[in-house]
N, C-alpha and C positions, 0 to 999 in steps of 0.2 A: 479592352473589354467586350467588342464586341467580336474582334478574332475570336478571343475566349470559346463564347458563347456557340462562335459558327463550329469552330475546334472539337467542339464537346458533340453539337449534332451531328458534325458529322462523321466522328470518329468513335460514335457510344460505346461501341463492342469493346474499342480499347481499353478505355477509360472508366467505365462501369467498376471493373475489380479495383481502383482505387479510389472512387467514390464509397466502395462498399466499404473495403477494409479502415477509409476516414469516419465514415460514420461508426462504425465499431471502437474507434477511435477516441469521439467524441465523447458516446454512451462511457466507455471507459472513465474516461476522464473527468465527468461530472459525476460518476459515481463514487471515485476513491476520492475525489474534492470533497465532498460532503462528508464521506466517513474519515478521512485524515484530517481533516481542516475542523469540523463543526461534532462529529458525533462521535471520533475514540476518544480524541484529548479531554483530562479532568481539569475544572478549573477550581482553582482554589485546592492545590493537592496539597500542598503543607498545612493547610486547615483539617480535611477530611483524616490526614497522618495523626497530628495532634489529637483530637476526636479520639480516634482510633487506639490511638495507646491511652488514654484514660478509658478507655472499657477494657479494654485487656489488661490491664493493668490492678483494674478496678474486677478481676475477674467477672466481666460482665460479658461472657461470650456471644449469648443470645442475641444481645444487642448489638455488639460489632458485626456482626451476620447480617442483622437488620438493616445497620448502616448502611455495607456495601450493596444490597439488596435494592437500594434505591436508587444505584448507577450501575446497573446491570448491563447497559448499554457498553459502560465503559470497561477498557481489560483490565486497567489496573485495579479493578474494584472487581473483578471476577477472579484474578489470581489471588488477590488479599483472601479473598473467599473462601477459594479453596484451600487456602493453608489454614485459616478459623477451623475450619469443618473434620480437620485433620491432628486438632491441638492438644486431645489426648492421647494421638498415639506417639509413639518414639520417634526421637529428631530424624534418625532414618527415611522413615515412612513420611515426615512429614515433607523431606528437603525432596524426594521423588514423588510427591504429589506437585510441589510447586514448579519441577522441572517441566513435569507434563504439561501442566497450566500454564507455563511461561510459551513451551511451545508453539502450545494450541493458539493463543494469544497472536504471537508471531504469526505463524503460519495466516490467521484471519485478516492481519493487520497488511502483509504485504502482497495477500490476494489478486489479481489482476494486473496489477502495475506493472510487473514482468511483458505482458504484451505488450505493450506500448512500444520497448524495445522492438520487438519481434516486426511489429504493423510498422513504425519506422525504417526498418531494414528492406521489408516486402514491399511497401513502398517504393522505394527510391526504385528497387529492383525492376517494378512494372512500370515504372517511367522509363528505364532505361530498356522494356524490352519495346514500349509503343513507338521511342524514339528510332530501334532500328528496324520495328516495323515500317516507322516512316520514311526511311531511306528508300528502305527495297521499294517500296510503292513508287519512290520518286525516283530510283534510277531503272526501273522499270519503265515508267510513263517517259523518260526524256529516251532512252533507249528505242522504243518505236515514234516518237516527234517529229516532226520536222524542224529544220532547225531555228524558226523564229519561236517555233514553240517551246523548246528546250530552258531556255534561259526563265520564262512563267514557273513551267513546270518543275523545275527544280527549286525556287525559292517558293512554291509552296510545299513541295514535301521537307522540303528544309525547317520551315515555320513549321508544321505539325507534328516536324520530331521534337524540336525545341518545344512546344507546349507539351507535348510527354513528358519531357523531362524535368517540366517547371510543375505539371500537375503535380508528378510526384513527388516532389521538393516540397511541395507547397503541404502536403502530407505529412514526411518523414520530419521537417525542422519543429513545428510546433508539438510533435508527438515526442520527440527527442527532449523540446525544454520541459512538457509537462512532466516526462520520464524522472529525469533530473527533481525537480522540485518535489514531485510524490517520493521518491525514493529519500530526499533528502525528510519529510515529513513521516516515511516510514521508518526511517534508525533513529529519531531521533524520539517518538512514541515506543521502538523495541528498548533502547535504552532505558527508560521511564519504565515499564515492567519490570524490565530483571533489579532495579534500584527496590522499587517497590516490593519484590520477594525477597531480595535480601532483609528489606525494613520490617518487616512482616514478622519474618522469620526469627530475628532478633529481638522484638516483641515478646515472642513466643517464649524463648529461651529465656529472657529476665520476668516474665510472670513465673515461669517455672520455679526458677532460681528462687525468687522471690519468695514462695508459697514453701520452698523445701529448707530454706534460713528461715523463716517465720516457724517452723514445724519442727525443728530445732530446738528453737528460741523456747518454746513451749515446754519441750519435752524437760529440757532443765529445770525451767520454772517447776516443771510439777517433781520433779527428782529433789528441786533442793525443798520444797514444802513439805517431801515425804523424808 
């Protein structure tokens, strides 16, 4: 550990870029973890859709929209709300609105996560760059040193080079692990959003056909009475 701190102190300008991208990675991981694990997922989603179905089939669209407003931070509720706002429009317009809402929600969910993969690659390359610089300095020092000093200078230079590689990998490996975890959460939420769009569209269609069937039955009753 002491050698690592000495390496950081003596080669600060070489390791500073790795430390900077590592700081960005930490900020992204913390923000995306909070969003994808706590902020965006909707707990008791089945209960939400059961209540939503009762409101829609009861022709209480205003109450259904108000229900979605309680979960404004949830992408699923946002997609459902956009569909309900278009419930009085033709089916094609409802589907267009849902596609837009789903694409917006998917973009919101996946933003910044891809940067972790880039940071992992960049930190690895920066570590290799530091390794090459360390080896160049090592061989330059050996070329101008005496025979007794060469072994010590060569060992010191190789140690510096390996520390640079280790630091780059120390940033890259956690970034790739976090990237895999966050992408798994992103894909799961994206599927939930797409399923919610299909479910709310199905509810709106059922409401429309139920109202149409009730209207035709009322018309038949009036005809018979006449």
